[in-house]
N, C-alpha and C positions, 0 to 999 in steps of 0.2 A: 611425557612420558608416558611405555604403551606397556600395559601388564598382557601375560598369556591367560590366552584361551585355558579357566580351569581353575585358576589363582583365585585361594577363597580372598574376600575382601569386607574389611567396611567403613561404608561411606558419610561423612558425615555432611550435613542441606547447610543451604541460607537457613531453610529454615526450624533448624535444630533438632533436626529427625535423623536417625541417626538408621542406617542400610547396609544391613549385612548379607552375601550375597556370593553365588561365583559368578566367576564373568565367562560370556558365552563371547560377547565380541566388542573390541576395546578401541579404539579409532579417535583422532583427533577432535568430529565434528561427532561423535552421537557410542553411549555406551550403554551394554546391558548386562543384567546383571540379576542368575539368579538366585531368587529369595532363598531361605536356611528349608523354609517347608515344601521346597521342589516344583509347588504349584501356582507359584504366578516369576513372571521373570517384569523387569523394571526397567525400560526407555530413558537416556537420559539425552533430551536434542541438544540444549546450548548447555555442555558441563560445565562450563567457564563461568557462566555466570553463577549456577543452580549448589559446584560441589565446591566445599570450603578443605573438606580431608577426604586423603581415601589413606585407612590401612590398611597395608597384606599385612594377615595372620600367615606366617611358618609354623605349617603343619611338622611335628613330633617330627622325628628316628623314628625307624619296627624294631628299633631298640629298647628306646623310650619308652611305646607303647604295654611293649611283651613285658614292661620288668612292671609301668602301674600297673597291667590288668592281673600278671602274675603277684602283686601284694595285695591287691585285694581278693581276689580268691583266697591268702592265709589270714587279711579279714578274719573276712567269713566265718572260714572254717573258724580263729577260736571262736571269737561269737558267737556261733552255733553252738561248740560246745561248753561255752559259758554258760551259755541258757539252760541244755540239754543238763548242767550238773547241776546248778542251783536256780531251779526258777522261783520266776516273780510271784506271788501269789494277793491278786486286789480281794479286797472284800469292802463291804461298804465299812469297814472300820479305819482303812485304806483312809479312803474319803468320803468322808461321811457328808448325806447330804443337807444342805441344806433347809433347815427347820424356826420359823420366827419362832419365842417362849409363847407368844399367842397359840400358833397348832401344836407344841410340846404341850401346853393346858388341855388343848383339844382334845390331844393325845389322851392324854391321862384319864381325861374325865372320858371319852367312852370307853376308854378299857376298861374302865371300877364301872361302870353302866353295865357292859356285859359282861362281866362278873361276876353284879351282884343278879342280873337276870337269870342267868344262866343256874346259882347252885342255890340248891332247894336249902329249904329255911322254915322254922317250925312257925317263928309268928311273922303271923301275913302282913298285920297293918306294919309293922316294923321296915320289912322291906318293900312299899308299900309306897311307905315314907325313903328312904332310901334311893327307891327307884325316883320321885315326883324333887325332889332337892336334886337330886342329878341331874334331871330332865332342864330341870331353871337353870342348872349351872351351862346345860348346857347350848342351852339359845342364845343366856348370854353372851356365855363365848365366842357366838356365833355369831351376833348384831353385830358385836366388839370388829370381831374381823371385815365386815362387812365396810364395818363406819373406816375403818383402816383404809379398805380398796379404795371404797370414794374419792379419800382426803386424797388417796395417795395416787392419784391418777393422773397423768398427763395426755391431753389429748391431742392426735395422732394426728389427726390432723383440723390445717386452718382454715378455717372459710376464706378463701379470696374473693374483694369484690371488686369487677373489671367499671372504669369509667369511664366513659365514649360520646362522641358528641351523638345529638337525638339529629334522626333520621327524620327533617320538616321536608315533605315533598307535596312542588308550589304548583 
C-alpha cells in the first residue's frame, strides 16, 4: 500500500503509540511523516516490523467546512445576544466561601469585640469586663483552631531511608 504525499494519517505502532501527521514520503522500505505540530518529522526505517495499523483521515469537502463555520457563527451570535440580554451576576451569596463552624464563631467574636471597643460607654468597668470576656473567648477559639489544624495535618513528605551495603576498603 502506497499513500500519496500530503495525506493525513494516523499510525499505530506495536508499542501502542499513536502518531498523527501528514505523509512526506511513502515507499516499501521507509515512511516519513510530519507530525501535526509541524516541528517534527518521524521516519520509520522498518515499517513492516513497527506499524500495526494505518488510518487514512479523509478531509471534509469545502461545502461541509463552510456550513460548519456558518453554523458556529450563528450559534456564537445567539449566545452573545443571550449574554448581553441576561447577564449572570455572580456574588458571594451565589458561591459562598467554605467557612468552618469554628471560623464562624471566631468571626462573630471578632465583630462583637470591635463593636464593644468602638462604641462609647458610660460605665467603664462594664466595658472593660465585656472586653476581657471577649478577649478570653477569642484566645480559647484560637487555641481550638490551632489544635484542629495540628490534629488534621497529614505529612506531605515521607522520609525515605536508603539501605546499602557498606563500602569496606581493604
